[in-house]
N, C-alpha and C positions, 0 to 999 in steps of 0.2 A: 789230386794237386800237381803229382809228377807229371802227368799226362798233360795237364793242362801247360805246365811251365814246359815241356818239351815241345808242344804246339805252338807257344807263342815265340820261343827263342829261334826265331828265324827272320830273315829280311822281310818276306812279305807272307802274311799270314793263309792259311789255307782257305777256302771258301765257306767252310762251317765256322770258323773262328771270325772271319770278317764279318759275318752275319751275327755272331754273337755279340762282338765288341764293336759295332757299326764303325770298325776302320780296317786298313787295308794292311797295317802294320803297327807296332806298338814302340813306344819310345827306348832309346837306349839304355833309360835306367829300368825299365820293365824288363827286357832283356837281359841285363845284368843281373838282375833278382832271380829270373827264370834259371839261368846258368848256375847261380850258386846254390839255389834251391835243390836242384836235381842231385850235383856233385856232394853235397851235405848229407842229402837224403840216401845217396849209396853208401856213403861213410858210414852212416848211422846203421843201415842194414848190414854191413860189414862187421861193424861193433856187435851187433845183437846176435847175429847168426853164423858167424865165421869163427869157430873157436880157436882157430890157428893165427888169426889176424893179430898182429902186435901192433900196438901204436905207441910213438914216442910222445913225450911231453911237447916237442916242438910240433907234431902233428894237431895235437889238441889246440895248442896257441894259433896255428895256422887257420885252423876249423874255424875258431873262434874270431879271429881279424876278417875272414870271408863272411862269416854272419853278419858281422858288424858293417862291414861294406855294402852287403847286399840290404840292410835294414836302412842305411842312409841311402841308397839308391831309391828305394821303394819309397821312401820320405820324400825325395825330389820330385816325384811323378806328378804331372797335372791331376788336381783332384778329381777330375770329370773320367780320365782314364783309371785313376786309382780305382775308384770306385766300380767301374765297370769290372776291372780287372780282379779285386777282392771279390766281387758278386760272383763271378765266374770260378774262381778258385774254390770258393765254399759250395757251390752249388752249380756245377757243369750240368745243364739239361742232358739227358739223354736222348739218343735218337740219331 
């Protein structure tokens, strides 16, 4: 999922993702979701695997706020684009 989010968080999709998503770019809402997904996953990895990292309550509140904004951005995406994007996030073809 992280790799897909990185791939779609750009003004113009790479050739592979243009083929998979039948479009040259994704909507601003999809890009906003992708940006937040990657940053929150990075935070989760730090929390899980870095014994020296310290998070404040404000860090958790900020992460929750960003997750909520990402969910709202995702909900506002055109249904056709959303279906294509969710399918790709779940089962990106190999190759």
